[in-house]
C-alpha positions, -999 to +999 in steps of 0.1 A: +393-862-264+415-880-238+442-906-248+436-939-230+474-946-229+488-913-214+457-893-205+466-863-227+438-841-240+438-840-278+419-818-303+385-829-314+387-853-344+424-863-338+432-899-348+466-901-329+476-887-295+498-856-299+518-867-267+524-904-271+514-911-307+489-938-297+459-945-319+428-928-303+402-956-304+373-935-292+362-911-319+340-884-305+307-876-322+309-847-346+299-814-331+266-800-344+269-769-366+268-736-347+235-718-350+238-690-375+241-655-360+212-632-362+215-610-392+222-573-387+196-551-403+209-517-416+184-491-426+193-458-443+166-431-446+174-409-476+148-382-466+167-374-433+201-390-438+196-411-407+210-446-403+198-474-380+214-507-372+202-536-351+205-573-348+173-590-360+168-614-331+131-606-326+104-586-343+114-551-352+086-526-353+087-497-378+063-468-374+056-437-353+054-433-315+020-429-301+021-410-268-016-416-260-013-454-261+023-455-250+034-474-282+070-469-292+082-487-323+118-500-324+124-475-352+104-443-347+101-426-381+085-394-367+117-374-369+122-385-405+090-369-417+069-399-409+037-379-402+038-359-434+049-389-455+021-411-444+038-435-420+013-453-396+020-457-360+023-495-363+032-496-400+053-527-406+076-553-390+108-570-399+108-605-384+133-633-382+121-667-393+138-701-397+139-695-435+152-659-432+139-624-424+105-613-436+087-579-438+050-576-429+027-546-435+007-545-403-024-531-420-011-496-425-034-468-438-010-458-466+005-491-476+040-506-478+061-515-509+091-538-512+112-530-543+081-515-559+058-544-551+028-534-529+026-556-499-006-573-489-014-565-452-005-592-426+013-613-452+050-620-447+073-613-477+110-625-478+134-597-472+163-597-497+198-589-486+194-554-502+160-538-508+140-506-509+111-505-485+086-477-488+062-470-459+036-446-472+058-421-491+089-426-469+117-446-486+140-468-465+171-486-479+174-519-461+204-542-461+211-574-442+245-586-431 
């Protein structure tokens, strides 16, 4: 905000000029609140000990790579025993929404569970700050920061 008397630049919301002490008659409109940062999703896979971290700015696919179709999930669970533990290729997604992150079972063959609750396919479920997600028989510990 500029002082009309001396031209000095003053901090947003100041009532008096820090240079000349004049009353600042023009009050700037309040700044809109900053958009919240995308949450970081942290996934720990007890079966393999592997950890995965990524900002949840867009849909995050969980499953297994499919070389025939060229599909590669954002988190490929093949090296974590995904085949033997019943993880589908396009098993589930974690998705940002205006009301917070959700998890969606994408119609997997062996199901998905959130903290022991079996998920209905294609239905979004709110993802708590800390949760256990099970894809088939593979357990994932998920936390949001």
